[in-house]
Each structure stands twice: as structure tokens, then as C-alpha cells.
C-alpha positions as CSV (number, residue, x, y, z in Angstrom):
1,X,89.8,101.2,71.3
2,X,86.2,99.8,71.8
3,X,84.0,101.5,69.2
4,X,80.3,100.8,70.0
5,X,81.3,99.2,73.3
6,X,77.7,99.3,74.6
7,X,76.6,97.4,71.5
8,X,79.3,94.8,71.9
9,X,78.0,94.0,75.4
10,X,74.5,93.6,74.1
11,X,75.4,91.8,70.9
12,X,78.4,89.5,71.2
13,X,78.4,88.7,67.5
14,X,79.6,92.2,66.7
15,X,83.0,91.6,68.1
16,X,83.0,87.8,68.6
17,X,85.4,86.5,71.2
18,X,86.5,89.9,72.5
19,X,82.8,90.8,73.3
20,X,82.4,87.4,75.1
21,X,85.5,88.1,77.1
22,X,84.1,91.5,78.1
23,X,80.8,89.8,79.2
24,X,82.8,87.3,81.3
25,X,84.9,90.1,82.8
26,X,81.7,92.0,83.7
27,X,80.4,88.9,85.5
28,X,83.7,88.6,87.4
29,X,83.4,92.2,88.5
30,X,79.7,91.8,89.5
31,X,80.7,88.7,91.6
32,X,83.5,90.8,93.3
33,X,81.0,93.5,94.1
34,X,78.7,90.9,95.6
35,X,81.6,89.4,97.6
36,X,82.6,92.9,98.8
37,X,79.1,93.7,99.8
38,X,78.7,90.5,101.8
39,X,82.0,91.3,103.6
40,X,80.7,94.8,104.5
41,X,77.4,93.5,105.7
42,X,79.1,90.8,107.8
43,X,81.6,93.4,109.2
44,X,84.4,91.1,108.1
45,X,87.3,93.5,107.9
46,X,89.8,91.1,106.4
47,X,87.4,90.2,103.7
48,X,86.6,93.8,103.0
49,X,90.2,94.8,102.5
50,X,91.1,91.7,100.5
51,X,89.3,93.4,97.6
52,X,91.7,96.4,97.6
53,X,95.1,96.9,96.0
54,X,97.8,97.6,98.5
55,X,98.2,101.1,97.1
56,X,94.5,102.0,96.8
57,X,93.6,105.6,96.7
58,X,90.1,106.1,98.2
59,X,87.9,109.2,98.4
60,X,85.2,108.8,101.0
61,X,82.4,111.1,102.0
62,X,83.4,110.8,105.7
63,X,86.3,112.4,107.7
64,X,89.2,112.9,105.3
65,X,89.9,114.1,101.8
66,X,91.6,110.9,100.8
67,X,93.0,107.6,102.1
68,X,96.3,106.4,100.6
69,X,97.0,102.7,101.0
70,X,95.1,99.7,102.2
71,X,96.2,100.1,105.9
72,X,94.9,103.7,106.1
73,X,91.6,102.7,104.3
74,X,91.2,99.7,106.7
75,X,91.4,102.0,109.7
76,X,88.8,104.2,108.1
77,X,86.5,101.3,107.4
78,X,86.9,100.1,111.0
79,X,85.9,103.6,112.3
80,X,82.9,103.7,109.9
81,X,81.6,100.3,110.9
82,X,81.9,101.3,114.6
83,X,79.5,104.2,113.9
84,X,76.7,102.1,112.6
85,X,73.9,101.8,115.2
86,X,72.2,98.4,115.4
87,X,71.9,96.3,112.3
88,X,73.8,97.7,109.4
89,X,72.1,98.9,106.2
90,X,74.3,98.8,103.2
91,X,72.7,98.4,99.8
92,X,73.9,98.8,96.2
93,X,71.4,100.1,93.7
94,X,71.6,100.7,89.9
95,X,75.0,99.0,89.5
96,X,76.6,99.7,86.2
97,X,79.8,97.9,85.1
98,X,82.2,98.6,82.2
99,X,85.0,96.1,81.8
100,X,88.0,95.6,79.6
101,X,90.8,93.0,79.8
102,X,92.8,94.6,82.6
103,X,90.7,97.6,83.7
104,X,87.1,97.9,84.8
105,X,85.0,100.3,86.7
106,X,81.5,100.3,88.2
107,X,79.3,103.0,89.7
108,X,76.1,102.7,91.7
109,X,74.0,104.4,94.3
110,X,74.6,103.3,97.8
111,X,72.1,103.4,100.7
112,X,73.9,103.1,103.9
113,X,73.3,103.5,107.6
114,X,71.9,101.5,110.5
115,X,68.9,100.8,112.6
116,X,68.8,102.4,116.0
117,X,67.7,100.7,119.3
118,X,64.2,102.1,118.7
119,X,64.0,100.4,115.3
120,X,64.3,103.7,113.4
121,X,66.5,103.6,110.3
122,X,69.2,106.2,110.1
123,X,70.3,106.1,106.4
124,X,71.5,108.2,103.6
125,X,72.1,107.9,99.9
126,X,75.5,108.3,98.4
127,X,77.2,107.8,95.1
128,X,79.9,105.1,94.7
129,X,82.5,104.4,92.0
130,X,85.0,101.6,92.1
131,X,87.9,101.2,89.7
132,X,89.5,97.8,89.2
133,X,92.8,96.6,87.7
134,X,93.9,93.1,87.1
135,X,97.1,92.8,89.2
136,X,99.0,89.6,89.0
137,X,96.0,87.8,87.5
138,X,93.5,89.1,90.2
139,X,91.1,91.9,90.1
140,X,91.7,94.5,92.8
141,X,90.0,97.9,93.6
142,X,92.7,100.5,92.9
143,X,90.4,103.5,93.5
144,X,87.1,103.8,95.3
145,X,85.0,107.0,95.7
146,X,81.9,107.6,97.9
147,X,80.3,111.0,97.8
148,X,77.1,112.8,98.6
149,X,75.7,115.9,96.9
150,X,75.7,119.0,99.0
151,X,73.7,122.2,99.3
152,X,76.1,124.9,98.1
153,X,74.5,127.6,100.3
154,X,74.6,125.8,103.6
155,X,77.5,123.4,102.9
156,X,75.4,120.5,104.2
157,X,75.4,117.1,102.7
158,X,72.1,116.0,101.1
159,X,71.9,112.5,102.3
160,X,68.1,112.4,102.3
161,X,67.8,112.6,98.5
162,X,66.4,109.5,96.9
163,X,66.8,108.1,93.4
């Protein structure tokens, strides 16, 4: 459907108005990622879940195989935020966005954790993917996935890997 899609993002003249729409959509998604990140850092649960579709399917690296629906995912977010010692660390690195008219996805590396009472950071790196759909004129995350690589012999997550 979008031959040379990467070129279209770099050179709007290739596809004219459609490419410009794609660039505008990518900016919309980037702004939503920034808004979601601010909500997470602020610990604003209502703002966090406002980014999700009611029927989101989420795969997280913590506690369960999957979370179905925004209410279940909200409970999970609340539990995760409660685990963060001291000031929260939640960073998005190497964000990449691909966007169409009604569907978009992004992926990034996520550094998350917290700072303990002694000032020591307890953080790990994970992988993040978020899939968006335009629903009733608004972009919502319909699928989100956080994961960490693991050592196949020990079964332990490798959260100390760095990009």
C-alpha cells in the first residue's frame, strides 16, 4: 500500500499530500507519546489510561502474560507505580514511529525504575512497542508491549543490558 514508505517520510514530494499527512500523523503520535510519558512520570493514573482504548490488549514484562481491557491494565499500572522506590525513572530512547491514516505503531527502548532512599538508581532496560488506532477521530493505544530479553539457561531477565 505504501511503496517506499521510508522515502515518503523523508521526501514529501514523492507522494505529495499523502506523505505530508503521514508526517503530520507521525507528529500527532509523537505528541501522544510525550503526553503519555508525562502522565507516567507524574503518576497521573487518569492521564495514563486516557491514552488507551477500552479494549486494549497489553503484554507487560511484569506479573501476568496479558492484560485485557483498560480496567485490568489500570490496576497493573497502579501496582507497578507503587513498586517504584523514590523518584521514578522512566525514559524513552530511540523512538521510531510509522503512521498511516488510521493505524500507527512506535517502538523504543525504555529505561525504567526508581531511586532508592540512599540515592542509588535501581533501573533496567526494556523494549516497548505501542500500536495506535484512530477510533472515533482520536488516536488510542490498542496494544502495548513491554519486554526484556532473558538468559535462556537461567531464565533470568537481562535488565542490565544497555543500548
